[in-house]
MDTraj code that builds the backbone (N, CA, C; nanometers):
import mdtraj as md
import numpy as np

residues = "MET ASP GLN VAL GLY LYS PHE ILE LYS VAL LYS ILE ILE SER LYS GLU LEU PHE ASP ASN LEU ASP ASP LEU LEU LYS MET TYR ASP VAL ASN ARG ILE MET PRO ASN HIS THR GLU GLN GLU LEU LYS GLU LEU LEU ASN LYS ILE TYR GLY ASP ASN LEU LYS ASN GLY LYS LEU VAL ALA PHE GLY PHE LYS TYR LEU SER SER ASP ASN GLU GLU ILE ILE ASN".split()
xyz = np.array([
    [7.3501, 14.6031, 5.8511],
    [7.2246, 14.6408, 6.0026],
    [7.0920, 14.6757, 6.0029],
    [7.0259, 14.6683, 6.0523],
    [6.8619, 14.6753, 6.0500],
    [6.8445, 14.7070, 6.2257],
    [6.7961, 14.8458, 6.1456],
    [6.8538, 14.9892, 6.2524],
    [6.6727, 14.9070, 6.3183],
    [6.5930, 14.8814, 6.2419],
    [6.4602, 14.9531, 6.3020],
    [6.3954, 14.8758, 6.4770],
    [6.3218, 14.9325, 6.5197],
    [6.2912, 14.9253, 6.6536],
    [6.4599, 14.9369, 6.8158],
    [6.5151, 15.0903, 6.7474],
    [6.6263, 15.1178, 6.7839],
    [6.6020, 15.1953, 6.7802],
    [6.5304, 15.3124, 6.7671],
    [6.5335, 15.4503, 6.8237],
    [6.3331, 15.4774, 6.8981],
    [6.3194, 15.5109, 6.9781],
    [6.2078, 15.6048, 6.9948],
    [6.2418, 15.7078, 7.1172],
    [6.1176, 15.7955, 7.0529],
    [6.1761, 15.9487, 7.0829],
    [6.0313, 15.9406, 7.2438],
    [6.0335, 16.0167, 7.3049],
    [6.0003, 16.0534, 7.4337],
    [5.9774, 16.1934, 7.4927],
    [5.8945, 16.2131, 7.5464],
    [5.8674, 16.3972, 7.6360],
    [5.9153, 16.3138, 7.7661],
    [5.9807, 16.3439, 7.8395],
    [5.9480, 16.3437, 7.9951],
    [5.8760, 16.4063, 8.0720],
    [5.7872, 16.3995, 8.1653],
    [5.6415, 16.4786, 8.1730],
    [5.6701, 16.4766, 8.3067],
    [5.7247, 16.3692, 8.4005],
    [5.7993, 16.4198, 8.6060],
    [5.8910, 16.3897, 8.6233],
    [5.9310, 16.4187, 8.7308],
    [6.0338, 16.3876, 8.7886],
    [6.0523, 16.3276, 8.9542],
    [6.0462, 16.3175, 8.9472],
    [6.0721, 16.2333, 9.0990],
    [6.1902, 16.1897, 9.1697],
    [6.2642, 16.2173, 9.2786],
    [6.3680, 16.1828, 9.3406],
    [6.3033, 16.0676, 9.4891],
    [6.4285, 15.9341, 9.4793],
    [6.3931, 15.8800, 9.6203],
    [6.5351, 15.8440, 9.6513],
    [6.4743, 15.8102, 9.8193],
    [6.6343, 15.9205, 9.9044],
    [6.6353, 15.7171, 9.8739],
    [6.5597, 15.5806, 9.8507],
    [6.6539, 15.4666, 9.7795],
    [6.6341, 15.3919, 9.7295],
    [6.5740, 15.3006, 9.7503],
    [6.5859, 15.2137, 9.6004],
    [6.4192, 15.1347, 9.6936],
    [6.3896, 15.1341, 9.8180],
    [6.2877, 15.0753, 9.8945],
    [6.1589, 15.2323, 9.8509],
    [6.2375, 15.2949, 9.9079],
    [6.0752, 15.3952, 9.8605],
    [6.1013, 15.4477, 9.7116],
    [6.1704, 15.3504, 9.6172],
    [6.0880, 15.4337, 9.5258],
    [6.0132, 15.2659, 9.4565],
    [6.0681, 15.1244, 9.5055],
    [6.0103, 15.0536, 9.4750],
    [5.8305, 15.0629, 9.5767],
    [5.8161, 15.1349, 9.5923],
    [5.6904, 15.1335, 9.6789],
    [5.6075, 15.2254, 9.6046],
    [5.6758, 15.3569, 9.5342],
    [5.5727, 15.3664, 9.4358],
    [5.5549, 15.2906, 9.3222],
    [5.7017, 15.2248, 9.2209],
    [5.6631, 15.1914, 9.1385],
    [5.6998, 15.0472, 9.0901],
    [5.6106, 14.9105, 9.0365],
    [5.6151, 14.8161, 8.9959],
    [5.7196, 14.7819, 8.9788],
    [5.8693, 14.6742, 9.0045],
    [5.8906, 14.5912, 8.9362],
    [5.9457, 14.6178, 8.7829],
    [5.7929, 14.5700, 8.8280],
    [5.7625, 14.5395, 8.5965],
    [5.7649, 14.6365, 8.5019],
    [5.7628, 14.6954, 8.5982],
    [5.7318, 14.8543, 8.5749],
    [5.8507, 14.9349, 8.4897],
    [5.9956, 14.9151, 8.5942],
    [6.0790, 14.9600, 8.5254],
    [6.1738, 14.8478, 8.4960],
    [6.1993, 14.6938, 8.5424],
    [6.2205, 14.6047, 8.4935],
    [6.1562, 14.5021, 8.4987],
    [6.0559, 14.4873, 8.3398],
    [5.9923, 14.3919, 8.3226],
    [6.0307, 14.1933, 8.3071],
    [5.9482, 14.1432, 8.3880],
    [6.0080, 13.9819, 8.4022],
    [6.1050, 13.9789, 8.4714],
    [6.1281, 14.0938, 8.6452],
    [6.2331, 13.9884, 8.6936],
    [6.1843, 14.0520, 8.8263],
    [6.2399, 13.9731, 8.9548],
    [6.1705, 14.0362, 9.0504],
    [6.2486, 14.1553, 9.1243],
    [6.1547, 14.1336, 9.2246],
    [6.2824, 14.2817, 9.2893],
    [6.4038, 14.2614, 9.3458],
    [6.4858, 14.1246, 9.3879],
    [6.5917, 14.0913, 9.4486],
    [6.6869, 14.0876, 9.2803],
    [6.6547, 14.0974, 9.1980],
    [6.7127, 14.1152, 9.0546],
    [6.7643, 14.2151, 9.0383],
    [6.6462, 14.3871, 9.0514],
    [6.6925, 14.4375, 9.0258],
    [6.8073, 14.5467, 9.0972],
    [6.7566, 14.4593, 9.2737],
    [6.8570, 14.4758, 9.3164],
    [6.9812, 14.5028, 9.3247],
    [7.0226, 14.3995, 9.2901],
    [7.1097, 14.3356, 9.2534],
    [7.2441, 14.3993, 9.1377],
    [7.1229, 14.3792, 9.0166],
    [7.1563, 14.4632, 8.9031],
    [7.2097, 14.6358, 8.9450],
    [7.1138, 14.7152, 9.0091],
    [7.2060, 14.8077, 9.0776],
    [7.2992, 14.8343, 9.1272],
    [7.2898, 14.6893, 9.2665],
    [7.4141, 14.6832, 9.3043],
    [7.5444, 14.6813, 9.2575],
    [7.5257, 14.6303, 9.2099],
    [7.6571, 14.6122, 9.0412],
    [7.6500, 14.6753, 8.9500],
    [7.5928, 14.7747, 8.9301],
    [7.6485, 14.9008, 8.8641],
    [7.6824, 15.0461, 8.9599],
    [7.5866, 15.0699, 9.0778],
    [7.6328, 15.1866, 9.1320],
    [7.7009, 15.1559, 9.2177],
    [7.7542, 15.0290, 9.3592],
    [7.7872, 14.9561, 9.4599],
    [7.7880, 15.0695, 9.5765],
    [7.8047, 15.1011, 9.6376],
    [7.8151, 15.1672, 9.7653],
    [7.7481, 15.2737, 9.7104],
    [7.7655, 15.3597, 9.5832],
    [7.6789, 15.5286, 9.5482],
    [7.5242, 15.4655, 9.5288],
    [7.4812, 15.3921, 9.5390],
    [7.3543, 15.3461, 9.5686],
    [7.2894, 15.3823, 9.7174],
    [7.3135, 15.3524, 9.7529],
    [7.2946, 15.3636, 9.9429],
    [7.3185, 15.5179, 9.9671],
    [7.4899, 15.6581, 9.8983],
    [7.5193, 15.7655, 9.9142],
    [7.3873, 15.8073, 9.8278],
    [7.3478, 15.7819, 9.7405],
    [7.2933, 15.8802, 9.6471],
    [7.0776, 15.8506, 9.6775],
    [7.0425, 15.9531, 9.5881],
    [6.9181, 15.9789, 9.5606],
    [6.9515, 15.8859, 9.3982],
    [6.7814, 15.8141, 9.3965],
    [6.7632, 15.8021, 9.2547],
    [6.6682, 15.8948, 9.1768],
    [6.6136, 15.8391, 9.0413],
    [6.5959, 15.9445, 8.9474],
    [6.4729, 15.8370, 8.8676],
    [6.3675, 15.9193, 8.9389],
    [6.2515, 15.7845, 8.8749],
    [6.1084, 15.9211, 8.6872],
    [6.1707, 15.9010, 8.6142],
    [6.1028, 15.9734, 8.4864],
    [5.9430, 15.9301, 8.4638],
    [5.8911, 16.0079, 8.4547],
    [5.7607, 15.9492, 8.3952],
    [5.7668, 15.9945, 8.2126],
    [5.7329, 15.9305, 8.1662],
    [5.7237, 16.0252, 8.0054],
    [5.6292, 15.9257, 7.9840],
    [5.6582, 16.0071, 7.7739],
    [5.4868, 15.9694, 7.6911],
    [5.6044, 15.9782, 7.5720],
    [5.5333, 15.8386, 7.4725],
    [5.6589, 15.8011, 7.3631],
    [5.5291, 15.9244, 7.2344],
    [5.6366, 15.9846, 7.2609],
    [5.6303, 16.0914, 7.1087],
    [5.5879, 15.9716, 6.9560],
    [5.6807, 15.8699, 6.9056],
    [5.7164, 15.7624, 6.8473],
    [5.8230, 15.7061, 6.8351],
    [5.8620, 15.6599, 6.6618],
    [5.9520, 15.5404, 6.7119],
    [5.9707, 15.4683, 6.5701],
    [6.0261, 15.3854, 6.5466],
    [6.0902, 15.3819, 6.4431],
    [6.0940, 15.2322, 6.4094],
    [5.9931, 15.1968, 6.5196],
    [5.9203, 15.0087, 6.5048],
    [5.7715, 15.1240, 6.5699],
    [5.6230, 15.1282, 6.5632],
    [5.5565, 15.1785, 6.5513],
    [5.4573, 15.0751, 6.6487],
    [5.5159, 14.9104, 6.6730],
    [5.4537, 14.8111, 6.7340],
    [5.5445, 14.8078, 6.8702],
    [5.6146, 14.8921, 6.9073],
    [5.6713, 14.8883, 7.0169],
    [5.5443, 15.0497, 7.0375],
    [5.5304, 15.1122, 6.9977],
    [5.4072, 15.1908, 7.0239],
    [5.2724, 15.1502, 7.0881],
    [5.2495, 15.1111, 7.0248],
    [5.0908, 15.0381, 7.0351],
    [5.0512, 14.9173, 7.0782],
])
top = md.Topology()
chain = top.add_chain()
for i, resn in enumerate(residues, 1):
    res = top.add_residue(resn, chain, resSeq=i)
    for name in ("N", "CA", "C"):
        top.add_atom(name, md.element.get_by_symbol(name[0]), res)
traj = md.Trajectory(xyz[None], top)
């Protein structure tokens, strides 16, 4: 089984907490979070995953730096 492109090593450089998805989307473009999808598609996906917990909890956004990968095309 081909494993190339399966592993990426990153370093977390920042963490931000948001009260809700709308606040997160004010700071981050949806294409950065879920490329080639709309804001509505992201909201629907997160609602499917988290349900009511999405409204009751906080969201975390991590900033990171790529360190290495088993496929260098991913980094470059």
